[in-house]
C-alpha positions as CSV (number, residue, x, y, z in Angstrom):
1,M,-193.4,80.9,-82.7
2,N,-195.6,82.1,-79.7
3,K,-196.9,78.6,-79.5
4,K,-193.4,77.4,-79.7
5,K,-192.3,79.5,-76.6
6,Y,-195.4,78.7,-74.8
7,L,-194.6,74.8,-75.3
8,N,-190.9,75.2,-74.2
9,T,-192.0,77.3,-70.9
10,L,-194.3,74.4,-70.1
11,L,-191.9,71.7,-70.8
12,P,-189.9,72.0,-67.4
13,F,-193.0,71.7,-65.3
14,A,-194.2,68.9,-67.3
15,L,-191.0,67.1,-66.5
16,I,-191.2,68.2,-62.7
17,A,-194.9,66.8,-62.8
18,C,-193.7,63.5,-64.1
19,A,-191.0,63.2,-61.8
20,F,-193.3,63.7,-58.7
21,S,-195.8,61.4,-60.1
22,Q,-193.5,58.5,-59.2
23,P,-194.3,57.0,-56.0
24,S,-192.0,57.7,-53.3
25,V,-190.0,55.1,-51.5
26,A,-188.1,54.6,-48.3
27,V,-185.8,51.7,-47.4
28,L,-185.3,50.8,-43.9
29,D,-182.0,49.1,-42.9
30,F,-182.4,45.0,-43.0
31,A,-182.3,42.9,-40.1
32,A,-178.7,41.0,-40.2
33,N,-179.1,37.3,-39.4
34,G,-176.0,35.5,-39.0
35,L,-173.9,38.1,-40.9
36,P,-171.9,41.4,-39.7
37,A,-174.2,44.2,-39.4
38,Y,-171.7,46.3,-41.6
39,E,-172.0,43.9,-44.4
40,V,-175.9,44.0,-44.5
41,E,-175.8,47.9,-44.5
42,T,-173.5,47.7,-47.6
43,L,-175.8,45.4,-49.3
44,V,-179.0,47.5,-48.4
45,E,-177.0,50.6,-49.6
46,R,-176.5,48.9,-52.9
47,L,-180.4,48.5,-53.1
48,R,-181.0,52.0,-52.6
49,S,-178.7,53.2,-55.1
50,E,-180.2,51.1,-57.7
51,L,-183.9,52.0,-57.1
52,P,-183.7,55.3,-58.7
53,N,-182.3,53.6,-61.9
54,T,-185.4,51.8,-62.4
55,G,-187.3,55.1,-63.1
56,A,-190.3,53.6,-61.3
57,V,-189.9,55.2,-57.9
58,R,-188.7,58.5,-56.1
59,L,-186.2,57.3,-53.2
60,V,-186.6,59.2,-49.8
61,D,-183.4,60.7,-48.6
62,R,-181.7,58.5,-46.1
63,K,-181.0,61.2,-43.8
64,M,-184.4,62.2,-43.5
65,L,-185.4,58.6,-42.5
66,E,-182.8,58.5,-39.9
67,N,-184.2,62.1,-38.5
68,I,-187.8,60.8,-38.3
69,L,-186.5,57.4,-36.6
70,Q,-184.3,59.3,-34.1
71,E,-187.4,61.5,-33.0
72,Q,-189.6,58.7,-32.7
73,G,-187.0,56.7,-30.6
74,L,-186.9,53.9,-33.0
75,Q,-184.0,51.9,-34.7
76,Q,-184.3,51.0,-38.4
77,S,-183.3,47.3,-37.7
78,G,-186.0,47.5,-35.0
79,C,-188.7,48.2,-37.2
80,T,-189.6,45.1,-38.8
81,T,-193.3,45.1,-38.8
82,A,-195.5,45.9,-41.3
83,E,-197.3,48.5,-39.0
84,C,-194.0,50.0,-37.9
85,S,-193.0,50.4,-41.6
86,A,-196.3,52.0,-42.5
87,E,-196.2,54.4,-39.2
88,I,-192.6,55.8,-40.4
89,G,-193.7,55.8,-44.2
90,E,-196.3,58.1,-43.1
91,L,-194.4,60.5,-40.9
92,L,-191.9,60.8,-43.9
93,G,-194.8,61.4,-46.5
94,A,-193.8,58.2,-48.3
95,E,-196.3,55.9,-50.3
96,F,-194.2,52.8,-49.8
97,M,-191.6,51.4,-47.5
98,I,-189.1,48.5,-47.9
99,S,-187.9,46.4,-45.4
100,G,-186.5,43.0,-45.0
101,S,-183.6,40.6,-43.7
102,I,-180.4,39.2,-45.0
103,G,-179.1,35.9,-43.4
104,K,-176.7,33.2,-43.7
105,L,-177.4,29.4,-43.5
106,G,-174.2,27.5,-43.9
107,D,-172.7,28.6,-47.3
108,S,-176.2,29.9,-48.7
109,F,-177.3,33.4,-48.1
110,T,-180.9,34.3,-48.0
111,V,-182.4,37.7,-48.7
112,D,-186.1,38.4,-48.0
113,M,-187.8,41.9,-48.6
114,K,-191.3,43.4,-48.9
115,M,-192.7,46.6,-49.9
116,V,-195.6,47.8,-47.7
117,S,-198.1,50.4,-48.7
118,V,-198.1,53.1,-46.2
119,T,-201.7,53.9,-47.0
120,T,-203.2,50.4,-46.3
121,G,-200.4,48.8,-44.2
122,A,-200.5,45.7,-46.4
123,A,-197.5,44.4,-48.3
124,E,-197.8,45.3,-51.7
125,R,-194.9,43.0,-53.1
126,A,-192.5,40.5,-51.6
127,K,-189.5,39.1,-53.0
128,N,-186.9,36.7,-51.6
129,L,-183.9,34.6,-52.8
130,T,-181.3,32.1,-51.7
131,F,-177.7,32.6,-53.0
132,D,-174.7,30.2,-53.1
133,G,-171.6,32.1,-53.3
134,T,-169.4,35.1,-52.0
135,T,-170.9,37.8,-50.1
136,G,-169.4,40.0,-52.9
137,G,-172.0,38.2,-55.2
138,L,-174.8,39.5,-53.2
139,L,-174.4,42.9,-54.6
140,V,-175.6,41.9,-58.0
141,E,-178.4,40.2,-56.3
142,M,-179.6,43.2,-54.6
143,Q,-179.4,45.2,-57.6
144,I,-181.5,42.8,-59.4
145,L,-183.9,42.7,-56.6
146,A,-184.2,46.5,-56.6
147,W,-185.9,46.0,-60.1
148,Q,-188.0,42.9,-59.1
149,I,-189.5,44.7,-56.1
150,V,-190.8,47.5,-58.1
151,D,-192.3,45.0,-60.9
152,L,-189.7,45.5,-63.5
153,K,-187.5,43.2,-65.4
154,P,-183.8,43.7,-64.6
155,P,-181.6,44.9,-67.6
156,Q,-179.6,42.4,-69.3
157,A,-176.4,44.0,-68.3
158,L,-177.5,42.9,-64.6
159,I,-178.4,39.3,-65.8
160,L,-175.2,38.9,-67.6
161,K,-173.1,40.5,-64.6
162,R,-174.9,37.7,-62.4
163,T,-174.1,35.1,-64.6
164,G,-170.4,35.9,-64.6
165,A,-170.3,36.7,-60.9
166,G,-168.3,33.6,-60.0
167,G,-166.3,33.6,-63.5
168,G,-163.3,35.6,-62.2
169,E,-162.0,37.4,-65.3
170,K,-164.8,36.4,-67.6
171,V,-166.2,39.1,-69.9
172,T,-169.2,39.7,-71.6
173,V,-169.2,39.4,-75.3
174,A,-171.5,39.6,-78.4
175,I,-170.2,38.7,-81.8
176,M,-171.5,40.0,-85.0
177,D,-171.3,38.0,-88.3
178,F,-168.2,38.4,-89.9
179,D,-168.6,40.4,-93.3
180,P,-167.9,38.3,-96.3
181,R,-165.8,39.4,-99.0
182,G,-165.3,37.2,-101.8
183,I,-167.0,34.1,-99.9
184,S,-170.7,33.5,-99.5
185,Q,-172.8,35.0,-96.9
186,L,-173.4,31.3,-95.6
187,E,-169.9,30.4,-95.5
188,A,-169.3,33.6,-93.3
189,Q,-172.1,32.8,-91.0
190,T,-170.8,29.2,-90.5
191,L,-167.3,30.3,-89.7
192,T,-168.8,32.9,-87.3
193,D,-170.5,30.5,-85.8
194,R,-167.5,28.2,-85.0
195,F,-165.4,31.3,-84.1
196,A,-168.3,32.0,-81.2
197,T,-168.1,28.2,-80.1
198,E,-164.6,28.4,-79.8
199,V,-164.6,31.7,-77.8
200,D,-166.9,30.1,-75.5
201,A,-164.8,27.2,-75.3
202,T,-161.9,29.3,-73.7
203,G,-163.9,30.0,-70.5
204,K,-162.7,33.4,-70.6
205,A,-166.0,34.9,-72.1
206,I,-169.7,35.0,-71.4
207,L,-171.4,34.9,-74.7
208,V,-174.8,36.8,-75.7
209,D,-177.2,34.2,-77.3
210,R,-177.3,35.2,-81.4
211,R,-181.2,35.2,-81.1
212,Q,-181.2,37.8,-78.6
213,M,-178.8,39.9,-80.5
214,M,-180.9,39.5,-83.5
215,E,-184.3,40.4,-81.5
216,V,-182.5,43.6,-80.3
217,M,-181.5,44.5,-83.7
218,E,-184.9,44.0,-85.1
219,E,-186.4,46.0,-82.6
220,Q,-184.0,49.0,-83.2
221,G,-184.5,48.5,-87.1
222,Y,-180.9,47.5,-87.8
223,D,-180.1,44.9,-90.4
224,E,-177.0,42.7,-89.2
225,A,-175.8,42.8,-92.9
226,G,-175.9,46.6,-93.0
227,C,-174.4,47.0,-89.2
228,T,-170.7,46.7,-90.2
229,S,-169.5,49.9,-88.5
230,E,-168.0,50.1,-85.1
231,E,-170.4,52.8,-84.2
232,C,-173.4,50.6,-85.1
233,A,-172.0,47.4,-83.0
234,A,-171.1,49.5,-80.2
235,E,-174.8,50.8,-80.1
236,V,-176.1,47.3,-80.3
237,G,-173.7,46.4,-77.5
238,A,-175.0,49.0,-75.3
239,L,-178.6,47.9,-75.9
240,L,-177.4,44.2,-75.0
241,G,-175.5,45.4,-71.7
242,V,-172.3,43.8,-72.8
243,G,-168.8,44.9,-72.1
244,F,-167.3,44.1,-75.5
245,M,-168.3,43.4,-79.2
246,I,-166.4,41.5,-81.8
247,N,-166.8,42.1,-85.4
248,G,-164.7,41.4,-88.6
249,A,-164.5,40.5,-92.1
250,I,-163.4,37.2,-94.0
251,G,-162.1,37.7,-97.5
252,K,-160.3,35.9,-100.5
253,L,-157.8,37.2,-102.8
254,G,-156.9,34.6,-105.4
255,D,-156.2,31.2,-103.7
256,T,-155.6,33.4,-100.3
257,Y,-158.2,33.8,-97.6
258,T,-157.8,36.7,-95.1
259,I,-159.4,37.0,-91.5
260,D,-159.5,40.2,-89.8
261,A,-161.2,40.4,-86.4
262,K,-161.6,43.3,-83.6
263,M,-162.8,43.4,-80.3
264,F,-163.4,46.7,-78.7
265,E,-164.9,48.2,-75.4
266,V,-168.7,49.1,-75.8
267,A,-168.2,51.9,-73.1
268,T,-165.4,53.7,-74.6
269,G,-165.3,52.4,-78.2
270,A,-161.7,51.6,-77.8
271,A,-160.1,48.6,-79.6
272,A,-159.1,46.1,-77.0
273,K,-157.6,43.7,-79.4
274,T,-157.1,43.5,-83.0
275,K,-156.2,39.9,-84.7
276,N,-155.7,38.9,-88.4
277,A,-154.8,35.8,-90.1
278,T,-153.9,34.8,-93.6
279,Y,-154.4,31.3,-94.9
280,N,-153.6,29.4,-98.2
281,G,-155.6,26.1,-99.0
282,P,-159.2,24.7,-99.3
283,V,-161.9,26.8,-97.8
284,D,-162.6,24.1,-95.0
285,G,-159.2,24.9,-93.8
286,L,-160.5,28.4,-92.4
287,I,-162.4,26.4,-89.8
288,T,-159.2,25.7,-87.9
289,E,-157.7,29.2,-88.6
290,I,-160.7,30.8,-87.3
291,E,-160.7,28.4,-84.2
292,I,-157.1,29.5,-83.4
293,L,-158.0,33.2,-83.8
294,A,-160.8,32.8,-81.1
295,W,-158.0,31.5,-78.5
296,E,-155.7,34.3,-79.6
297,M,-158.5,36.8,-79.4
298,M,-159.1,36.1,-75.8
299,G,-155.5,36.1,-75.1
300,L,-154.9,32.6,-74.6
301,K,-152.4,30.1,-76.3
302,P,-154.4,27.7,-78.7
303,P,-154.7,24.2,-77.6
304,R,-151.9,21.9,-78.9
305,N,-154.5,19.8,-81.1
306,L,-155.5,23.1,-83.0
307,I,-151.9,23.9,-83.7
308,Q,-151.3,20.0,-84.8
309,K,-154.4,20.3,-86.9
310,R,-153.2,23.5,-88.5
311,K,-149.7,21.6,-89.4
312,G,-151.6,18.7,-90.6
313,T,-149.9,16.3,-88.2
314,I,-153.1,14.9,-86.5
315,T,-153.3,11.3,-87.5
316,Q,-156.4,9.1,-87.2
317,E,-156.3,7.5,-84.0
318,A,-156.6,3.4,-84.1
319,A,-159.4,1.9,-82.7
320,P,-158.8,0.4,-79.3
321,A,-158.5,-3.3,-79.3
322,P,-161.6,-5.0,-77.9
323,K,-161.5,-5.8,-74.1
324,T,-161.7,-9.6,-73.5
325,P,-161.7,-12.0,-70.4
326,L,-158.5,-13.5,-71.1
327,A,-156.9,-9.9,-70.8
328,A,-158.6,-9.4,-67.6
329,A,-157.5,-12.8,-66.2
330,F,-153.9,-11.9,-67.4
331,R,-154.0,-8.7,-65.4
332,S,-155.4,-10.3,-62.4
333,A,-152.6,-12.9,-62.4
334,L,-149.9,-10.0,-62.4
335,M,-151.9,-8.2,-59.8
336,P,-154.9,-8.9,-57.7
337,G,-157.9,-7.2,-58.7
338,W,-156.5,-5.6,-61.7
339,G,-158.6,-7.8,-64.0
340,Q,-161.8,-6.7,-62.4
341,L,-161.0,-3.2,-62.5
342,Y,-160.2,-3.7,-66.1
343,T,-163.6,-5.3,-66.5
344,S,-165.2,-2.0,-64.5
345,N,-163.6,0.5,-66.6
346,S,-165.3,-1.4,-69.9
347,M,-168.7,-1.5,-68.4
348,N,-169.1,2.3,-67.3
349,N,-167.4,1.7,-63.7
350,D,-169.3,-1.1,-62.7
351,P,-169.7,-0.8,-58.9
352,L,-169.8,-4.6,-58.2
353,A,-166.6,-5.2,-60.5
354,R,-164.8,-2.1,-58.7
355,K,-165.8,-3.6,-55.2
356,K,-164.4,-7.1,-56.1
357,A,-161.1,-5.5,-57.3
358,L,-160.7,-3.8,-54.0
359,Y,-161.6,-7.0,-51.8
360,F,-159.0,-9.0,-53.8
361,F,-156.2,-6.6,-53.6
362,A,-156.8,-5.8,-50.1
363,G,-157.4,-9.3,-49.2
364,E,-154.2,-10.7,-50.6
365,V,-152.0,-7.8,-49.5
366,G,-153.3,-8.4,-46.1
367,A,-152.7,-12.2,-46.4
368,G,-149.4,-11.2,-47.3
369,A,-148.8,-9.0,-44.5
370,I,-149.8,-11.6,-41.9
371,G,-147.6,-14.0,-43.7
372,Y,-144.6,-11.7,-43.1
373,L,-145.4,-11.5,-39.7
374,I,-145.8,-15.3,-39.3
375,Y,-142.4,-15.7,-41.2
376,S,-140.8,-13.2,-38.9
377,G,-141.9,-15.0,-35.9
378,M,-140.6,-18.3,-37.2
379,K,-137.1,-16.8,-38.1
380,A,-136.9,-15.4,-34.6
381,S,-138.0,-18.5,-32.9
382,N,-135.4,-20.6,-35.3
383,D,-132.6,-18.0,-34.2
384,D,-133.5,-18.8,-30.3
385,T,-133.6,-22.5,-30.9
386,R,-130.0,-22.2,-32.5
387,K,-129.0,-19.9,-29.6
388,F,-130.3,-22.1,-26.8
389,H,-128.8,-25.2,-28.3
390,T,-125.4,-23.7,-28.6
391,Q,-125.6,-22.7,-25.0
392,Y,-127.2,-26.0,-23.9
393,L,-123.9,-27.8,-25.7
394,A,-121.5,-25.5,-23.7
395,A,-123.4,-25.9,-20.2
396,T,-121.9,-28.0,-17.3
397,D,-124.5,-27.1,-14.7
398,A,-127.3,-29.8,-14.6
399,A,-129.9,-27.3,-13.7
400,V,-128.9,-24.9,-16.5
401,I,-128.7,-27.8,-18.9
402,R,-132.2,-28.7,-18.1
403,S,-133.5,-24.9,-18.4
404,L,-131.8,-24.6,-21.8
405,K,-132.9,-27.7,-23.3
406,T,-136.7,-26.7,-22.6
407,K,-136.1,-23.4,-24.1
408,S,-134.5,-24.9,-27.0
409,D,-137.5,-27.4,-27.4
410,D,-140.1,-24.5,-27.0
411,A,-138.2,-22.1,-29.7
412,S,-138.3,-25.4,-31.8
413,S,-141.9,-26.2,-31.4
414,S,-142.7,-22.3,-32.1
415,A,-140.7,-22.5,-35.3
416,E,-142.5,-25.8,-36.2
417,S,-145.9,-24.1,-35.5
418,S,-145.1,-20.9,-37.3
419,K,-144.1,-23.1,-40.5
420,G,-147.1,-25.0,-40.4
421,Q,-149.3,-21.6,-40.2
422,L,-147.2,-20.3,-43.1
423,T,-147.9,-23.2,-45.2
424,I,-151.7,-23.2,-44.6
425,L,-151.5,-19.4,-45.5
426,A,-149.5,-19.9,-48.5
427,Y,-152.1,-22.4,-49.8
428,L,-155.0,-20.3,-48.8
429,L,-153.3,-17.2,-50.7
430,G,-152.6,-19.2,-53.8
431,A,-156.2,-20.5,-53.7
432,A,-157.4,-16.9,-53.3
433,H,-155.0,-15.8,-56.0
434,V,-156.2,-18.4,-58.5
435,Y,-160.0,-17.5,-57.7
436,N,-159.1,-14.1,-58.2
437,I,-157.9,-15.1,-61.9
438,I,-160.9,-17.4,-62.5
439,D,-163.4,-14.7,-61.1
440,A,-161.6,-11.9,-63.7
441,Y,-162.0,-14.4,-66.6
442,M,-165.6,-15.6,-65.7
443,N,-166.9,-12.0,-65.3
444,G,-164.5,-10.4,-67.6
445,P,-165.5,-7.9,-70.6
446,N,-166.9,-9.7,-73.8
447,D,-166.3,-8.5,-77.2
448,E,-169.5,-9.3,-79.0
449,M,-168.0,-9.9,-82.4
450,A,-165.4,-12.3,-80.5
451,Y,-168.3,-13.7,-78.6
452,T,-170.3,-14.8,-81.5
453,N,-167.4,-16.3,-83.2
454,K,-166.9,-18.8,-80.2
455,K,-168.0,-22.3,-80.7
456,I,-166.8,-23.4,-77.2
457,D,-166.1,-21.4,-74.4
458,L,-165.8,-21.6,-70.5
459,V,-168.9,-20.3,-68.7
460,Y,-169.9,-20.1,-65.1
461,N,-173.3,-21.6,-64.0
462,P,-174.8,-19.6,-61.2
463,E,-177.5,-22.3,-60.5
464,L,-174.9,-25.1,-60.3
465,N,-172.3,-22.7,-58.9
466,Q,-169.5,-24.0,-60.8
467,P,-167.7,-23.5,-64.3
468,Q,-168.9,-25.4,-67.2
469,L,-167.8,-25.7,-71.1
470,R,-170.6,-24.2,-73.3
471,F,-171.0,-25.4,-77.0
472,T,-172.5,-22.7,-79.3
473,L,-173.9,-23.2,-82.8
474,A,-174.9,-20.3,-85.0
475,L,-178.2,-21.0,-86.6
476,D,-178.3,-18.1,-89.2
């Protein structure tokens, strides 16, 4: 009894000794490179608040640091060298000093920090990172760096938080295997896996890897089959650092199957959502039911294809008809370049075919625009010819008659010239369109089965630079 009292008396002193055995650390304000000073101060304060959570160091009070700096006539942001950090640390009685800088280059943020030994003045450890995201996302990075700078692995909760930093309303979730009641364990695991896959497909959750969950449970001596209570699941969730846990049961009553699932918040143990479903039919129909349940559990409307699948209205889609050169030629006949684009889509977006499609379309549209301008000029010249000729017939003055005749002749010549240009352009445009059709056919997609059945087909010989008829004879 006396021995127990003695041990109880010594215990507080032992705890105090352990606390003071932790090395003391002071954190200087970081230099701001391209960022407002107040934002950098906020980020460094997050680093300071996370360091004690590591349990590896004892943080020197910020006020004490500021008093020492004021006495020495220094500013935190001005003390950037290892020698300055070591000198301030010696005055504080700290064993280590942490300093660094936070900068911005374009859309990326950079963080560089080092922990300097006050005794030796040498950098004990240095960490840096480049972060693409919002300034708010740097808060999580500073927390993670707090663990890394003291050479510890960050908690899983922080890693998951980093993963979901840009995910908006995403929540971290771990899913326990559903409890089988009247079905086999293997069937229950298969359905749970499908449920987890569909939860991930919703885009609303960050799932913990099943293997990681099993490792944590093994470390704690848990058996998943025996961990069916909410208390056990909540304890596992806390160890994983997730926000929510999902567990449930899948049962069978006669020809009826039941699914009951529950999502609860790990921190409070309160149920966030409960969903259930009843199903009559073959066991494989449970797959669709549990997929729909996953969307409902995340507060989302299930996709239309799942609803149709449940109703049995999804029909087997017919295989698309094979693409052929003739189809490409027909399309190019209707619209220049369409056949080449059709070929490109059948050949994984062939860049050459896409360029040809653009050139043919732009060329013919451009030629059409020029043709319209020439036609407009010809029409205006014809109108002028008629106008001047009418005035010429009505004129009585010899000088005016000569002038109007000259103008009428000039307008008539201009109209004839425009007509000639329009005729040439029409021939060129027609030739270009025909070439566009031939090119679409020659370089169009070939269905292999249709191709092998052809005995005679039209091909293009690149060596002779001309189309040729080819005769094919199968020897097999």
